[in-house]
C-alpha positions as CSV (number, residue, x, y, z in Angstrom):
1,M,0.0,0.0,0.0
2,R,1.2,3.5,-0.8
3,L,0.5,6.5,1.4
4,L,0.2,10.1,0.3
5,W,0.9,12.4,3.2
6,S,0.0,15.8,1.9
7,A,-1.3,19.2,2.7
8,A,-4.8,17.8,1.9
9,V,-4.4,15.2,4.6
10,I,-3.5,17.7,7.3
11,A,-5.4,20.7,5.9
12,A,-6.2,21.9,9.4
13,A,-2.5,22.5,10.0
14,V,-1.0,23.2,6.5
15,S,-2.0,25.3,3.5
16,S,-0.7,27.7,1.0
17,A,0.0,31.4,1.7
18,S,-2.5,32.6,-0.9
19,A,-5.4,33.4,1.4
20,F,-4.2,35.9,4.0
21,A,-4.6,39.7,4.2
22,P,-1.7,42.1,5.1
23,V,-1.7,43.6,8.6
24,S,0.7,46.0,10.3
25,N,3.6,44.6,12.3
26,G,2.5,43.6,15.8
27,A,-1.2,43.6,14.9
28,A,-3.5,40.8,16.2
29,L,-4.3,38.0,13.7
30,T,-7.0,35.4,14.0
31,R,-7.6,32.1,12.3
32,S,-10.5,29.9,13.3
33,G,-10.9,32.1,16.3
34,V,-7.4,31.7,17.6
35,A,-5.5,35.0,18.3
36,M,-2.0,35.4,17.0
37,S,0.4,38.3,16.7
38,A,2.7,39.2,13.9
39,V,6.3,38.9,14.9
40,A,8.7,41.8,15.5
41,T,11.5,42.4,13.0
42,A,14.0,42.9,15.8
43,D,13.2,39.6,17.5
44,V,13.6,37.7,14.3
45,K,16.9,39.5,13.5
46,A,18.3,38.7,17.0
47,K,17.5,35.0,16.6
48,Q,19.0,35.0,13.1
49,D,22.2,36.6,14.3
50,A,22.6,34.1,17.2
51,S,22.0,31.1,14.9
52,I,24.4,32.4,12.2
53,E,27.2,32.6,14.8
54,K,26.5,28.9,15.7
55,L,26.5,27.9,12.1
56,K,29.8,29.7,11.4
57,A,31.4,27.8,14.3
58,K,30.1,24.5,12.9
59,D,31.4,25.4,9.4
60,A,34.8,26.1,10.9
61,S,34.8,22.5,12.3
62,S,34.6,21.0,8.8
63,A,37.0,18.1,8.6
64,A,40.2,18.7,6.5
65,L,40.2,16.8,3.3
66,S,43.2,16.7,0.9
67,K,43.2,15.9,-2.8
68,D,44.7,12.5,-2.0
69,D,41.8,11.7,0.3
70,L,39.1,12.0,-2.4
71,N,36.9,9.0,-3.2
72,V,36.6,9.5,-6.9
73,V,33.7,7.6,-8.5
74,F,34.0,9.0,-12.0
75,E,36.1,11.5,-13.9
76,D,36.6,12.7,-17.4
77,E,37.7,15.9,-19.0
78,H,34.4,17.7,-18.2
79,I,33.0,16.4,-14.9
80,V,34.1,14.7,-11.6
81,V,31.9,12.6,-9.4
82,V,33.1,12.0,-5.8
83,S,31.7,10.5,-2.6
84,K,31.7,13.0,0.2
85,P,32.1,11.9,3.8
86,S,29.9,13.2,6.5
87,G,31.4,16.1,8.5
88,V,32.9,17.9,5.5
89,L,31.5,21.0,3.8
90,T,30.7,20.8,0.1
91,V,31.8,24.4,-0.3
92,P,33.6,26.7,2.2
93,G,30.9,29.3,2.5
94,K,31.6,32.9,3.2
95,D,34.8,32.0,5.1
96,E,37.0,30.7,2.3
97,S,39.5,29.3,4.9
98,N,37.0,26.5,5.9
99,P,38.1,23.1,4.7
100,S,35.8,21.8,1.9
101,L,35.3,19.1,-0.7
102,N,35.3,21.8,-3.3
103,Q,38.8,22.9,-2.4
104,A,40.1,19.3,-2.5
105,V,38.5,18.6,-5.9
106,F,39.9,21.9,-7.3
107,D,43.4,21.1,-5.9
108,R,43.3,17.7,-7.6
109,F,41.6,18.4,-10.9
110,G,41.6,22.2,-11.5
111,S,39.0,23.8,-13.7
112,E,39.0,25.5,-17.1
113,S,38.0,28.8,-15.5
114,G,40.7,28.6,-12.9
115,R,38.1,29.2,-10.2
116,M,37.0,26.6,-7.7
117,D,33.5,28.1,-7.3
118,K,32.9,27.6,-11.0
119,M,33.0,23.9,-10.4
120,V,30.0,23.8,-8.1
121,V,26.6,22.6,-9.6
122,H,24.9,21.3,-6.4
123,R,25.8,20.6,-2.8
124,L,25.2,18.3,0.2
125,G,24.8,19.5,3.7
126,M,27.9,19.1,5.9
127,D,26.3,16.2,7.8
128,T,25.2,14.4,4.7
129,S,27.5,11.9,3.0
130,G,27.3,10.7,-0.6
131,L,27.7,11.5,-4.3
132,V,28.5,15.0,-5.5
133,V,29.2,16.1,-9.1
134,F,31.6,18.9,-10.0
135,A,32.2,20.6,-13.4
136,R,35.7,20.9,-14.8
137,T,34.8,22.9,-17.9
138,N,32.6,25.9,-18.6
139,A,30.5,23.8,-21.0
140,A,29.9,21.2,-18.3
141,L,29.1,23.9,-15.7
142,R,26.4,25.4,-18.0
143,G,25.0,21.9,-18.9
144,M,24.9,20.6,-15.3
145,N,23.2,23.8,-14.1
146,S,20.6,23.4,-16.8
147,L,20.0,19.8,-15.8
148,F,19.4,20.7,-12.2
149,R,17.3,23.7,-13.0
150,T,15.0,21.6,-15.2
151,R,15.0,18.7,-12.7
152,K,16.6,16.2,-15.1
153,V,18.9,14.9,-12.4
154,T,17.6,11.9,-10.3
155,R,19.1,11.6,-6.9
156,K,18.2,9.0,-4.3
157,Y,19.1,9.0,-0.7
158,E,19.3,6.3,1.9
159,A,18.4,7.1,5.5
160,L,17.7,5.6,8.8
161,V,14.7,7.1,10.5
162,C,13.3,6.7,14.0
163,G,10.6,4.1,14.4
164,H,9.1,1.6,12.1
165,V,7.3,3.3,9.1
166,A,4.1,1.3,8.6
167,Q,3.5,1.9,4.9
168,D,6.0,0.2,2.5
169,S,6.0,3.3,0.3
170,G,4.5,6.7,0.1
171,S,4.8,10.4,-0.7
172,V,5.2,13.5,1.5
173,D,3.8,16.6,-0.2
174,L,4.1,19.5,2.2
175,P,5.2,23.1,1.3
176,L,8.2,24.5,3.1
177,M,9.1,28.0,4.4
178,R,11.8,29.6,6.4
179,D,11.0,29.5,10.1
180,Y,11.1,32.9,11.7
181,E,10.9,31.2,15.2
182,C,13.9,29.1,14.5
183,P,15.9,31.0,11.8
184,P,17.5,30.2,9.5
185,F,16.0,26.7,9.5
186,M,13.0,25.4,7.5
187,R,9.5,24.2,8.5
188,V,6.3,23.1,7.0
189,S,4.4,26.2,5.9
190,T,1.1,27.0,7.6
191,D,-1.4,29.9,7.2
192,D,-0.6,31.2,10.7
193,H,3.1,31.3,10.1
194,Q,2.7,33.0,6.8
195,R,0.4,35.6,8.2
196,A,2.9,36.4,11.0
197,L,5.5,37.4,8.4
198,I,3.5,40.4,7.3
199,G,5.2,43.6,8.4
200,L,8.7,42.1,8.7
201,D,11.4,44.3,7.1
202,A,13.1,42.4,4.3
203,E,16.0,44.8,4.4
204,I,16.7,43.6,8.0
205,V,15.7,39.9,8.1
206,G,16.5,39.2,4.4
207,K,14.3,38.4,1.4
208,K,14.6,34.6,1.9
209,M,12.7,34.8,5.2
210,L,9.8,36.4,3.3
211,E,9.7,34.1,0.3
212,S,6.4,32.4,-0.5
213,P,6.0,28.7,0.5
214,K,7.8,26.3,-1.8
215,D,6.0,23.3,-3.0
216,S,8.0,20.3,-1.8
217,L,7.6,16.6,-2.7
218,T,9.4,13.6,-1.3
219,T,8.8,10.0,-2.1
220,Y,10.0,7.1,0.0
221,E,10.3,3.3,0.0
222,V,11.0,1.2,3.0
223,V,14.1,-0.9,2.4
224,S,13.9,-2.7,5.8
225,R,12.7,-2.3,9.3
226,E,15.6,-2.7,11.7
227,D,16.7,-2.6,15.3
228,M,19.5,-0.2,16.4
229,D,20.7,-0.8,20.0
230,G,17.3,-2.2,20.9
231,N,15.4,0.6,19.2
232,D,13.1,0.4,16.2
233,V,14.4,2.2,13.1
234,S,13.5,2.0,9.4
235,R,15.9,2.1,6.4
236,L,14.3,4.2,3.7
237,T,15.1,5.2,0.1
238,L,14.2,8.8,-0.3
239,T,13.8,10.8,-3.5
240,S,13.6,14.5,-3.3
241,I,11.5,15.5,-6.3
242,S,11.7,19.2,-5.7
243,G,15.1,19.5,-4.1
244,R,14.4,22.2,-1.4
245,T,16.7,23.2,1.4
246,H,16.6,20.6,4.2
247,Q,13.6,19.0,2.5
248,L,14.3,15.4,3.5
249,N,15.0,16.4,7.1
250,V,11.8,18.4,7.5
251,H,9.6,15.9,5.7
252,C,10.8,12.9,7.7
253,A,10.3,14.9,10.9
254,A,6.8,16.0,9.7
255,I,5.6,12.4,9.4
256,G,6.9,11.5,12.8
257,H,10.0,9.7,11.8
258,P,13.0,12.1,12.0
259,I,16.4,11.0,10.6
260,V,18.6,9.2,13.1
261,G,21.4,11.5,14.3
262,D,19.6,14.7,13.1
263,T,20.4,17.2,15.8
264,V,18.6,20.1,14.0
265,Y,15.2,18.6,13.0
266,G,15.3,15.5,15.3
267,F,14.6,15.1,19.0
268,E,15.1,18.4,20.9
269,G,16.8,19.8,17.9
270,E,17.5,23.4,17.0
271,A,14.6,23.6,14.5
272,A,10.9,23.3,15.2
273,A,9.8,19.9,16.4
274,N,7.8,17.7,13.9
275,G,8.8,19.9,11.0
276,G,6.7,22.6,12.6
277,L,3.5,20.6,12.8
278,D,1.4,20.0,15.9
279,E,1.7,16.5,17.5
280,S,-2.0,15.9,16.6
281,A,-1.2,16.2,12.9
282,L,1.3,13.3,12.8
283,P,0.3,9.8,11.6
284,E,-0.5,7.0,14.1
285,D,2.8,5.2,13.3
286,K,4.9,8.1,14.5
287,A,8.0,7.4,16.6
288,S,7.2,8.2,20.2
289,A,9.1,10.9,22.1
290,E,10.6,8.1,24.3
291,L,11.8,6.2,21.3
292,Q,13.3,9.3,19.7
293,Q,15.1,10.2,23.0
294,A,16.6,6.7,23.3
295,I,17.8,6.8,19.7
296,A,19.2,10.3,20.1
297,S,21.2,9.0,23.1
298,A,22.4,6.0,21.3
299,S,23.5,8.0,18.2
300,A,25.0,11.0,20.1
301,G,28.3,12.1,18.6
302,K,27.8,9.9,15.5
303,P,27.2,11.1,11.9
304,M,23.6,11.7,10.8
305,C,22.3,8.7,9.0
306,V,21.4,10.2,5.5
307,H,23.5,9.4,2.4
308,A,23.2,10.5,-1.2
309,K,23.4,7.0,-2.6
310,S,22.7,7.4,-6.3
311,I,22.6,10.0,-9.0
312,S,21.6,9.7,-12.6
313,F,21.8,12.3,-15.4
314,R,22.7,12.8,-19.1
315,H,26.3,13.9,-19.5
316,P,26.2,17.7,-20.1
317,V,28.7,17.5,-23.0
318,T,28.8,14.0,-24.4
319,K,25.1,13.4,-23.8
320,E,25.8,9.9,-22.5
321,D,23.3,8.6,-19.9
322,L,25.2,8.2,-16.6
323,S,24.3,6.6,-13.3
324,F,26.4,6.2,-10.2
325,E,25.9,4.6,-6.8
326,C,27.8,4.2,-3.6
327,S,26.9,2.4,-0.4
328,A,25.8,4.1,2.7
329,P,28.3,4.0,5.6
330,F,25.6,3.1,8.2
């Protein structure tokens, strides 16, 4: 049986942002008779600044990776495919001194442009392991960017999630937005949280915070239902159809099965619990708080269990159909 977990299923908690009226900053808002206040720009900015400092410190802890350490899966004159270990930044970010996979690939292969940033066509989060493609030539860069933009790249992830997922396969179709309560992280978009953004100053909190909800679709298949240190976990194959920021993390949390080792969207993480949804909106097979706590304790200090296992696309220059796969380390 296949389950569709969508905005229609939890309509009381989730909907698009099309049906709300502007109000002034700090004004009272109501939905179904429940009072709510728009948030203050200064409060959001303060939370953003505090979180950004934490993220900068985390980025600085990226593991050093030399050109000789690279696990090269494929290379030709135009592209390179490598397997990234967890704990390494894909790109250095604003602080170019941060160790990164990008730097190691550039040191080993170079690029036609002579610039390492002109090799980047997509990225994985620091805590995510798996396959990453880099462009070596300008033609490959243009071609790969076009493939990703038109969603002609298929990426599948393997993850361990908390609890036993009841359905063998399904879809999670929930729109995502920036979370002003836990910036700069993501959450499932709701009417109330969209209304609360009215009046925020984009010049202060940034335009991304005020972006419209992004349609987001994830499909999953249960590979196996397992036991980890006496705790129920499920091994899933996840496909991010829409490729939004932190999509897999939020969607897994929003169906009550956060990714094992996820310290942001998992048990007592930095982001909103349950992907931002109320406990009552979660399915009956959700992992209990007690189980999530036990798994969080057992996985403390270990890498997050999500891995970009496979990637398929048409070569941007030769037009050959390519497909690569590498096993998960967990």
